[in-house]
C-alpha positions as CSV (number, residue, x, y, z in Angstrom):
1,M,-8.2,27.0,59.7
2,K,-9.6,28.8,57.4
3,I,-5.9,29.8,56.3
4,S,-5.6,26.2,56.5
5,K,-8.3,25.7,53.8
6,F,-7.3,28.5,51.4
7,L,-3.4,27.2,51.3
8,L,-5.2,23.4,50.2
9,N,-7.0,24.7,47.5
10,I,-4.0,27.1,46.1
11,F,-2.5,23.9,46.3
12,L,-5.1,21.7,44.3
13,L,-5.2,24.3,41.8
14,S,-1.0,24.4,41.1
15,V,-1.6,20.4,40.9
16,L,-4.2,21.2,38.5
17,F,-2.5,23.8,36.5
18,V,0.8,21.5,35.9
19,S,-1.6,18.4,35.3
20,C,-3.1,20.3,32.4
21,D,0.8,20.8,30.9
22,N,2.1,17.8,31.7
23,D,2.8,16.2,28.2
24,D,2.6,12.5,29.5
25,E,-0.8,13.1,29.6
26,P,-3.1,10.2,27.7
27,Q,-4.7,11.7,24.4
28,L,-8.0,11.4,23.8
29,P,-8.9,8.7,21.0
30,K,-9.2,10.4,17.4
31,G,-11.4,7.3,16.4
32,D,-13.3,4.3,16.3
33,Y,-10.8,2.8,13.8
34,E,-7.9,4.2,15.8
35,N,-4.5,2.0,16.5
36,G,-5.4,-0.8,14.0
37,V,-5.1,-3.0,11.0
38,L,-7.3,-1.6,8.0
39,V,-8.1,-4.5,4.8
40,S,-9.2,-3.5,1.8
41,G,-11.1,-5.2,-0.9
42,E,-11.6,-4.7,-4.8
43,G,-15.0,-6.3,-4.1
44,S,-16.4,-8.1,-7.7
45,G,-20.1,-8.9,-9.3
46,A,-21.2,-9.9,-5.8
47,G,-20.3,-7.3,-3.9
48,S,-18.9,-3.6,-3.6
49,G,-15.1,-2.7,-2.7
50,S,-14.9,-2.5,1.0
51,V,-12.8,-2.2,3.9
52,Y,-12.6,-4.1,7.2
53,F,-11.4,-2.9,10.6
54,Y,-9.2,-5.4,13.0
55,S,-8.2,-4.0,16.9
56,N,-4.3,-4.8,17.0
57,D,-5.7,-7.1,19.8
58,F,-7.0,-8.7,17.3
59,L,-10.0,-8.6,20.1
60,T,-12.4,-6.2,17.8
61,T,-13.2,-7.0,14.4
62,E,-15.8,-4.9,11.9
63,S,-16.8,-5.3,8.5
64,Q,-17.4,-2.5,5.7
65,I,-16.9,0.2,7.7
66,F,-17.8,3.0,5.1
67,K,-20.6,1.9,4.6
68,K,-22.0,1.6,7.9
69,V,-20.5,5.4,8.5
70,N,-21.7,6.7,5.6
71,S,-24.7,4.6,4.8
72,N,-23.5,3.4,1.3
73,D,-21.1,2.0,-0.8
74,L,-17.4,2.3,-2.6
75,G,-18.2,0.8,-5.7
76,T,-15.6,-1.6,-7.4
77,Y,-13.1,-1.8,-8.1
78,L,-11.1,-0.7,-4.6
79,Q,-7.7,-0.4,-5.9
80,S,-5.4,1.0,-2.7
81,L,-6.0,3.2,0.1
82,A,-3.8,6.1,1.0
83,F,-2.8,8.1,4.2
84,D,-1.5,11.5,5.7
85,D,-1.7,12.8,9.2
86,T,-5.6,12.9,9.6
87,R,-7.0,11.7,6.1
88,A,-7.7,8.0,4.7
89,F,-8.1,8.0,0.6
90,I,-9.7,5.7,-1.0
91,V,-8.5,5.1,-4.9
92,V,-11.8,3.0,-6.5
93,D,-10.4,2.9,-10.4
94,N,-13.3,1.8,-12.2
95,Q,-15.3,5.2,-10.4
96,N,-12.5,7.0,-11.1
97,T,-13.1,8.4,-7.7
98,I,-11.2,8.7,-5.1
99,T,-13.2,8.8,-1.7
100,V,-11.5,11.2,1.5
101,T,-12.1,10.0,4.4
102,D,-11.5,11.2,8.3
103,R,-8.3,8.1,8.8
104,Y,-10.4,7.5,12.3
105,T,-13.7,8.1,12.2
106,F,-14.5,6.6,8.0
107,D,-16.7,10.0,7.8
108,K,-16.5,11.4,4.6
109,L,-15.0,14.7,3.8
110,G,-15.3,14.6,0.3
111,A,-13.8,13.0,-3.3
112,I,-12.0,13.7,-6.4
113,T,-14.0,13.0,-9.1
114,T,-13.0,14.7,-12.6
115,D,-9.6,14.4,-14.4
116,L,-9.0,10.9,-13.4
117,E,-8.5,8.2,-15.5
118,L,-8.0,4.3,-14.0
119,P,-6.7,5.5,-11.0
120,R,-4.2,3.3,-9.1
121,Y,-2.2,4.4,-6.4
122,M,-1.6,7.4,-4.1
123,V,1.5,9.1,-2.3
124,I,0.8,12.1,-0.2
125,Y,4.0,14.5,-0.5
126,N,4.4,18.3,1.4
127,G,0.7,18.1,1.5
128,V,0.0,17.3,-2.2
129,G,-1.6,14.6,-3.6
130,Y,0.3,12.3,-6.6
131,V,-1.9,9.4,-8.6
132,T,-1.1,6.9,-11.0
133,N,-3.2,6.9,-13.6
134,W,-3.4,3.7,-16.9
135,G,-6.0,5.9,-18.3
136,S,-7.6,4.8,-22.1
137,T,-5.8,0.7,-21.8
138,S,-6.6,0.6,-25.6
139,D,-3.9,3.5,-25.7
140,D,-0.6,3.1,-24.2
141,S,0.5,6.8,-24.6
142,D,-2.2,8.8,-22.0
143,D,-0.9,7.8,-18.9
144,F,-0.5,9.9,-16.4
145,I,0.2,11.3,-12.4
146,A,-2.5,13.4,-11.8
147,V,-1.5,16.2,-9.5
148,V,-3.5,17.0,-6.4
149,D,-4.5,20.1,-4.8
150,L,-5.2,18.5,-1.3
151,N,-7.7,21.0,0.0
152,T,-9.5,21.9,-2.9
153,Y,-9.5,17.9,-4.2
154,E,-8.8,18.9,-7.8
155,V,-6.5,17.6,-9.8
156,I,-4.5,20.7,-11.3
157,N,-1.2,19.0,-13.0
158,K,-0.8,15.9,-14.9
159,I,2.4,14.5,-15.8
160,T,3.0,12.2,-18.4
161,V,4.5,9.1,-18.1
162,G,5.1,5.6,-19.7
163,N,2.6,2.7,-20.1
164,G,1.0,1.3,-16.9
165,P,2.0,3.3,-13.8
166,E,1.4,1.8,-11.0
167,R,2.8,2.0,-7.7
168,I,4.4,5.2,-5.9
169,I,6.1,6.6,-3.2
170,A,7.8,9.8,-3.0
171,E,11.5,10.6,-1.6
172,N,13.9,13.5,-1.2
173,G,12.0,15.5,-3.5
174,K,11.6,12.8,-6.2
175,L,7.9,10.6,-7.1
176,Y,9.8,6.8,-8.4
177,V,6.5,5.0,-10.2
178,S,7.2,0.9,-11.0
179,H,5.4,0.6,-14.9
180,K,4.1,-2.9,-15.5
181,G,2.1,-1.9,-18.6
182,A,-1.3,-1.8,-17.6
183,W,-3.3,-5.0,-19.5
184,S,0.0,-4.9,-21.5
185,T,3.7,-5.0,-19.9
186,N,6.3,-2.7,-19.1
187,N,10.0,-3.2,-17.4
188,I,10.1,0.5,-16.5
189,V,10.7,2.8,-12.9
190,S,10.1,6.7,-13.9
191,V,11.9,9.2,-11.7
192,I,10.1,12.6,-11.2
193,T,11.6,15.5,-9.9
194,I,8.8,17.4,-8.1
195,A,10.2,20.7,-8.2
196,T,10.5,20.3,-12.1
197,N,7.6,17.5,-13.7
198,A,11.3,16.1,-14.9
199,V,11.1,12.5,-15.9
200,T,13.4,10.3,-16.2
201,E,13.3,6.7,-17.2
202,I,14.8,3.8,-15.7
203,T,15.1,0.2,-17.4
204,V,14.2,-2.9,-15.4
205,N,13.2,-6.1,-15.6
206,D,9.8,-6.9,-16.5
207,N,6.6,-5.9,-14.6
208,P,8.4,-4.2,-11.7
209,D,5.6,-4.0,-8.9
210,E,6.3,-3.3,-4.9
211,L,8.7,-0.1,-4.7
212,F,10.7,0.7,-1.3
213,I,13.0,2.5,0.5
214,D,16.0,0.9,2.1
215,N,17.4,1.8,5.4
216,A,20.4,3.0,2.7
217,G,18.5,5.1,0.5
218,N,18.3,3.2,-2.3
219,L,15.3,1.6,-4.1
220,V,13.8,-1.8,-4.3
221,V,11.9,-2.9,-6.8
222,L,10.3,-6.1,-7.1
223,C,10.4,-7.3,-11.0
224,E,8.2,-9.9,-11.4
225,G,9.1,-10.6,-14.9
226,L,7.0,-12.4,-18.3
227,T,5.5,-15.7,-17.1
228,L,3.1,-16.0,-19.6
229,S,3.6,-14.7,-23.9
230,Y,3.1,-15.5,-27.1
231,N,4.9,-14.3,-30.3
232,A,2.8,-13.6,-33.2
233,D,2.3,-17.1,-34.1
234,W,1.7,-18.5,-31.0
235,T,4.4,-19.6,-30.1
236,P,5.8,-19.1,-26.4
237,K,8.3,-16.3,-26.1
238,E,11.0,-16.8,-24.1
239,K,10.4,-16.0,-19.9
240,T,12.4,-13.2,-18.8
241,P,14.4,-12.7,-15.9
242,V,12.8,-12.5,-11.8
243,S,14.6,-10.1,-9.8
244,I,14.3,-8.2,-6.6
245,T,16.4,-4.6,-8.3
246,K,18.1,-2.4,-5.6
247,I,18.6,1.0,-7.2
248,N,21.3,3.6,-6.4
249,T,18.5,6.8,-5.8
250,N,21.7,9.0,-6.5
251,S,23.0,7.9,-10.2
252,N,19.8,6.1,-10.9
253,E,21.8,3.0,-11.9
254,I,21.2,-0.6,-10.5
255,S,23.4,-1.4,-8.0
256,A,22.4,-5.0,-7.0
257,E,19.6,-7.9,-8.4
258,L,19.2,-10.9,-6.6
259,T,17.9,-13.1,-9.6
260,F,14.7,-15.7,-9.3
261,G,15.5,-19.1,-10.3
262,D,13.8,-20.6,-13.6
263,G,9.9,-21.1,-13.0
264,Q,10.4,-19.3,-9.2
265,Y,7.4,-15.7,-9.9
266,P,7.1,-13.7,-6.9
267,S,3.9,-11.6,-7.1
268,Y,4.3,-9.8,-3.4
269,L,7.3,-8.6,-1.8
270,T,7.1,-6.1,1.6
271,F,9.9,-4.8,3.9
272,D,9.8,-4.7,7.3
273,G,13.8,-3.3,9.6
274,N,16.1,-5.4,7.6
275,E,14.2,-7.8,6.0
276,Y,12.4,-8.5,2.5
277,Y,9.4,-10.9,2.7
278,Y,8.1,-12.4,-0.7
279,N,6.3,-14.9,-1.9
280,L,6.7,-18.2,-4.3
281,G,2.5,-19.7,-4.7
282,S,1.4,-19.9,-1.0
283,K,5.4,-20.1,0.0
284,I,6.7,-17.2,2.0
285,Y,10.2,-16.6,2.4
286,S,12.7,-14.1,3.8
287,V,15.8,-12.4,2.8
288,N,18.1,-10.2,4.7
289,D,18.6,-6.4,3.2
290,S,22.3,-7.5,2.5
291,S,22.3,-11.0,1.9
292,T,23.7,-11.5,-1.5
293,T,21.6,-14.7,-2.6
294,L,18.2,-15.7,-2.2
295,S,16.8,-17.9,0.6
296,V,16.6,-21.3,-0.6
297,S,14.2,-22.4,2.7
298,E,10.8,-21.6,3.1
299,L,9.3,-19.3,6.2
300,I,6.1,-20.2,6.4
301,D,3.5,-22.3,3.7
302,T,0.2,-20.5,4.3
303,E,-1.7,-23.1,2.0
304,A,-3.5,-20.3,0.3
305,G,-6.1,-21.0,-2.3
306,N,-5.2,-17.5,-4.1
307,L,-2.7,-15.7,-2.3
308,Y,-3.4,-11.7,-2.9
309,G,-1.5,-9.8,-0.5
310,I,1.0,-10.3,2.5
311,A,1.9,-7.3,5.0
312,V,4.6,-7.9,8.2
313,N,4.4,-5.8,11.1
314,D,5.3,-5.9,14.7
315,G,6.8,-9.9,14.3
316,N,3.4,-10.9,12.2
317,L,3.0,-11.9,8.8
318,Y,-0.3,-11.1,7.3
319,T,-1.5,-12.6,4.3
320,L,-4.7,-12.1,2.2
321,D,-6.4,-15.2,0.7
322,A,-8.8,-13.7,-1.4
323,S,-12.5,-14.7,-2.9
324,Y,-14.6,-12.9,-5.1
325,T,-17.6,-14.6,-4.7
326,A,-17.8,-14.4,-0.7
327,E,-15.6,-12.8,2.2
328,S,-12.2,-13.6,1.5
329,N,-10.2,-14.5,4.5
330,L,-6.9,-12.4,6.6
331,N,-4.6,-14.7,8.4
332,I,-2.1,-14.1,10.8
333,Y,1.4,-15.9,11.9
334,S,3.5,-14.8,14.2
335,L,7.4,-15.1,12.5
336,T,8.6,-16.6,15.9
337,S,6.6,-19.4,16.4
338,K,5.9,-19.6,12.7
339,T,2.0,-21.0,12.8
340,M,-1.3,-19.1,12.2
341,I,-2.6,-17.2,15.6
342,H,-5.5,-15.4,13.7
343,T,-7.7,-16.2,11.2
344,F,-10.6,-13.2,10.3
345,K,-13.3,-12.6,7.6
346,A,-12.4,-9.9,5.1
347,P,-13.6,-7.9,2.5
348,I,-15.1,-9.7,-1.6
349,G,-11.6,-9.7,-3.4
350,A,-9.5,-8.6,0.1
351,S,-6.0,-7.3,-1.7
352,K,-4.0,-5.0,0.5
353,I,-3.5,-4.4,4.4
354,Y,-2.6,-1.1,5.8
355,F,-1.6,-0.1,10.1
356,N,-3.5,2.4,11.4
């Protein structure tokens, strides 16, 4: 009898050790804001910039999560968020500050507060942060990319670039930066070799904004064109081409363009799978990555009074209908049924959507 009990205990211990070594064992939650959607809002005179959370099952929503966790506001204007594996970086341009939090709990970890001047967007590559900065908007020659040591949260270098650097992405040892021109306009994409900080400029159509790397490794840029511009005598200037432009990243040459018709001015572009999604006013369209022509049929009419951001994930279209005097709206549509399936309150000046 004693031997049987001894053998049973040995068996139970062996099961315990095998279970502990099993890679399939469920992982502990990383924080309250894991497995969900984050929406950032710029804020306005009516309230601070903020971040809202929505769980993936849409059963849990939470407003102003940074303020809830840390008991203070982020300030205006909250421009964008960036992420590494464990941290979120919250870029607030008018404060010249990037607040660093735990990505999943939103506990504040630190802040980047010096050597930034109107920061806009950030990307992390090989453990280093790169931030687009407009500099003084009255000076077209002081714009730069801030290089940030993410261990000390200090700017360790500045790379001078053309006027109005906006979006930034990293791929294969290079940074790609779109230049809308800050409060003016521009028509270039900067390519920065990270190892040397060498900058090459690619001329594209006016007001390049969103950037993506497609499945074939090409750089894809939404060029919004000039929609309202005047000569010195106040006669209207000719409106300039609007396009989704594809650039070969080996040669830095434009390899293809989808050009919009007269009077068509998209302001948002997102990429998911093999499809591009873009807006014309409140209507959303899609086009396949291999297509040579743009779609003529709308996918969904959001009927948004102020469409200010779109994203696509897991078969759903997320759109932001922004308000600057009260909370905005996050509206979610099924791409299968083409109908709205959820609507939630969102931050004041809601502008960006992230999947955490």
